[in-house]
C-alpha positions in Angstrom: 2.3 -18.6 -59.1 5.8 -19.4 -59.3 8.3 -18.4 -56.9 9.8 -16.2 -59.3 6.7 -14.9 -60.2 5.5 -13.8 -56.8 9.2 -12.3 -56.3 8.5 -10.2 -59.1 5.0 -9.1 -58.3 6.2 -7.9 -54.7 9.0 -6.2 -56.1 6.5 -4.2 -58.4 4.2 -4.0 -55.3 7.2 -2.5 -53.3 8.0 0.1 -55.8 5.0 1.5 -56.2 4.4 1.7 -52.5 7.9 3.8 -52.4 6.7 5.8 -55.5 3.2 6.8 -53.6 4.9 7.3 -50.2 7.7 9.7 -52.2 4.7 11.2 -53.9 2.4 12.0 -50.5 6.3 13.3 -49.2 6.3 15.7 -51.6 3.0 16.7 -51.6 3.1 17.4 -47.7 6.3 18.8 -48.0 4.9 21.3 -50.5 1.6 21.8 -48.6 3.9 22.8 -45.1 5.9 25.4 -48.0 2.4 26.7 -49.1 1.4 27.2 -45.3 4.6 29.3 -44.8 4.4 31.3 -47.5 0.7 32.0 -47.1 1.1 32.7 -43.2 -0.2 37.0 -42.1 3.3 37.1 -41.8 4.6 36.9 -45.0 1.2 38.5 -46.1 1.9 41.4 -44.1 5.3 41.8 -45.5 4.4 41.7 -48.8 1.6 44.4 -48.5 3.6 46.6 -46.5 0.6 47.3 -43.9 -0.1 45.8 -40.7 -4.4 46.0 -40.3 -5.1 46.1 -36.7 -8.5 46.0 -34.6 -8.4 48.4 -31.9 -11.3 50.0 -29.6 -10.9 53.6 -30.2 -13.9 54.4 -27.5 -11.8 53.0 -24.8 -9.3 55.7 -23.8 -6.4 55.6 -22.8 -6.2 52.0 -25.0 -8.0 53.7 -27.4 -9.4 57.0 -28.7 -9.3 59.7 -31.6 -7.5 62.8 -31.4 -8.8 65.9 -32.2 -8.0 65.3 -36.0 -9.3 62.2 -36.0 -6.4 59.8 -35.8 -5.8 56.9 -33.7 -4.2 57.0 -30.5 -3.8 55.4 -27.0 -1.9 52.8 -25.3 -3.4 49.8 -27.6 -2.8 52.0 -30.6 0.9 52.6 -29.7 1.3 48.8 -29.1 0.0 48.0 -32.2 2.7 50.7 -33.9 5.5 49.5 -31.9 4.6 45.8 -33.6 4.2 47.4 -37.1 7.7 49.1 -36.4 9.4 45.9 -35.8 7.9 44.2 -39.1 9.0 47.3 -41.1 5.3 48.0 -42.4 2.7 50.6 -41.9 -0.1 50.6 -39.2 -3.5 50.9 -40.3 -5.9 50.8 -37.3 -9.5 49.7 -37.9 -11.8 51.1 -35.2 -13.9 48.3 -33.6 -16.4 47.3 -30.6 -15.8 44.3 -28.4 -18.4 42.3 -30.2 -16.9 42.8 -33.9 -13.0 41.6 -32.1 -13.4 38.2 -33.0 -15.5 38.6 -36.2 -13.2 41.0 -37.8 -10.6 38.1 -37.3 -12.3 35.3 -38.5 -13.6 37.2 -41.7 -9.8 38.3 -42.6 -10.5 42.1 -42.1 -7.7 42.9 -39.9 -4.2 41.1 -39.3 -4.6 41.1 -35.7 -6.7 42.6 -33.0 -5.1 45.0 -30.1 -8.1 46.0 -28.1 -7.9 45.6 -24.0 -8.9 41.6 -25.5 -8.9 39.4 -22.1 -7.4 35.5 -22.8 -10.3 33.1 -22.1 -10.6 29.2 -22.8 -14.4 30.2 -24.7 -12.4 32.7 -26.8 -9.6 30.7 -27.6 -12.0 28.2 -28.9 -12.2 30.9 -31.9 -9.4 32.4 -32.3 -5.5 32.3 -31.1 -4.2 34.5 -28.5 -0.3 35.7 -27.7 1.3 36.0 -24.2 -0.2 38.5 -22.2 0.9 42.3 -22.8 -1.3 43.9 -19.9 -2.9 42.5 -16.7 -6.0 43.9 -15.3 -8.8 43.4 -12.3 -12.2 43.9 -12.6 -13.7 46.4 -10.6 -16.9 48.3 -10.4 -17.3 52.3 -10.9 -19.8 53.9 -9.3 -20.6 57.9 -7.9 -18.7 58.8 -5.2 -22.2 59.0 -3.2 -22.9 55.2 -3.8 -22.7 52.9 -1.1 -21.9 50.3 -3.4 -18.3 48.4 -2.5 -18.7 45.2 -4.3 -20.9 42.4 -5.8 -22.8 41.9 -2.5 -24.2 45.2 -2.9 -25.5 44.6 -6.7 -28.7 42.9 -5.7 -31.6 45.0 -7.6 -29.0 47.2 -9.2 -28.9 48.0 -12.8 -25.1 47.6 -13.7 -23.6 48.2 -17.0 -21.6 46.2 -19.0 -19.9 46.3 -22.7 -21.0 44.0 -25.3 -18.9 41.3 -26.5 -17.0 41.5 -22.5 -16.8 38.8 -20.2 -17.9 41.2 -17.2 -21.8 40.3 -17.5 -21.2 36.6 -16.7 -18.8 37.4 -14.0 -21.6 39.5 -12.2 -24.1 37.1 -12.4 -22.2 34.7 -11.5 -21.1 36.8 -8.3 -24.8 38.3 -7.7 -27.9 36.7 -9.5 -29.6 39.6 -8.1 -28.1 42.1 -10.3 -29.7 43.4 -13.4 -27.4 43.3 -16.5 -27.2 46.4 -19.0 -25.4 46.2 -21.9 -23.6 49.0 -24.4 -22.1 48.9 -27.2 -19.1 51.2 -25.8 -17.1 51.1 -23.0 -17.3 54.7 -23.1 -21.5 54.7 -23.1 -21.5 52.8 -20.0 -19.4 55.3 -18.1 -21.8 58.0 -19.5 -24.9 55.9 -17.5 -23.3 55.7 -14.5 -22.5 59.3 -14.6 -26.3 60.2 -15.7 -28.0 57.7 -13.1 -29.2 55.3 -15.9 -27.1 52.7 -14.4 -26.0 52.1 -10.5 -22.8 50.7 -11.2 -20.5 49.6 -14.2 -17.8 46.7 -14.5 -14.8 47.0 -17.0 -11.0 47.2 -16.6 -9.5 48.1 -13.5 -7.0 50.2 -15.7 -9.4 51.8 -17.6 -11.9 52.5 -14.6 -9.3 54.0 -12.8 -8.4 56.3 -15.5 -12.0 57.4 -15.7 -12.1 57.9 -12.0 -9.2 60.4 -12.1 -10.7 62.1 -14.9 -14.4 63.1 -12.7 -13.8 63.6 -9.4 -17.8 62.8 -9.1 -17.0 59.0 -9.6 -15.0 56.2 -7.4 -13.6 52.6 -8.5 -14.2 50.2 -5.7 -11.5 48.0 -4.1 -12.9 44.6 -4.5 -12.1 43.1 -8.4 -15.3 41.0 -9.6 -12.9 38.2 -10.9 -9.2 37.4 -10.3 -6.6 39.3 -12.6 -7.1 38.9 -16.0 -4.4 39.0 -18.9 -5.0 41.0 -22.1 -3.3 39.2 -25.2 -3.0 40.2 -28.9 -6.0 38.3 -31.1 -4.9 36.4 -34.1 -6.3 34.2 -36.6 -6.3 30.3 -35.3 -4.5 28.0 -37.4 -1.4 30.4 -38.0 1.4 29.3 -36.2 3.9 30.8 -37.9 2.3 34.2 -37.5 1.5 33.5 -33.8 5.1 32.7 -33.1 6.2 35.8 -34.8 4.2 38.2 -32.5 4.8 36.4 -29.4 8.8 36.7 -30.2 8.2 40.4 -30.5 5.9 40.5 -27.9 8.6 39.0 -25.5 11.1 41.4 -26.2 8.5 44.4 -26.4 7.5 43.0 -22.6 10.9 42.9 -21.1 13.1 46.0 -22.6 10.9 48.1 -20.6 9.1 49.7 -23.6 5.7 48.3 -22.7 6.1 49.8 -19.4 7.2 52.9 -20.7 4.2 53.2 -23.0 1.6 52.2 -19.9 3.1 54.8 -17.7 2.9 57.5 -20.8 -1.2 56.5 -21.6 -2.0 56.0 -17.5 0.4 58.4 -15.6 1.2 55.9 -13.1 3.8 52.6 -13.3 1.4 49.5 -13.8 -0.8 48.3 -11.2 -0.4 44.8 -12.0 2.8 43.2 -13.2 3.1 40.9 -16.2 4.1 38.1 -14.0 2.2 37.8 -10.7 2.0 35.0 -8.3 -0.9 32.4 -9.0 
């Protein structure tokens, strides 16, 4: 092959490479634009409705009023988010065990349901920054001599299905007997009726339950270190996650979150959002 022929061939190949690269760039850019359009953020705004899963058997985080309407701290958090988006809120009642499936099946746009942020759960969904902090404590009868994990050997401990509490108890005391319930309210009832010796749950929730029923008390020792609750969203949607985190920062720093907490729990936050590690 002559020199001029080789030059023409290289030029042609270079032009072809440039064309292919340009097409790839266009394709990549189009994909990014499509992903942006298909974000949950844009879908929610177009639909005019924010679908949120919340646990309505977990007062004061979530419950139903006498007319059957959703109410509670988490419900109000979801309502504040919908207001910031300029859309209506639709609350879908869920259980702890169904929080992740609700996101994976696109049934909801977000989960606001006392959702503890853990590395294991983060393999399946994405979490926002925290909006409430809790310890995990024991609810027992006032006549009980249970004061911590060491006292749970041979005892029946109620936990909620889908929660991390059963594993935490077993790790702290392998001799404890774990009994799972569909809802946290059912676990509280089990303690009241003597079907369980103790229940492990969020300290915010259990302190509220003990306040309602003078026959119950909450232990001072936390089963685990402080836990951070975030809003759950589908994985792989950075645009939606960024918006919710941006809104949540304003919600937390403006004092709105603190005001809602006091409204529903009757006290200031037990644990601040930024404790020392």
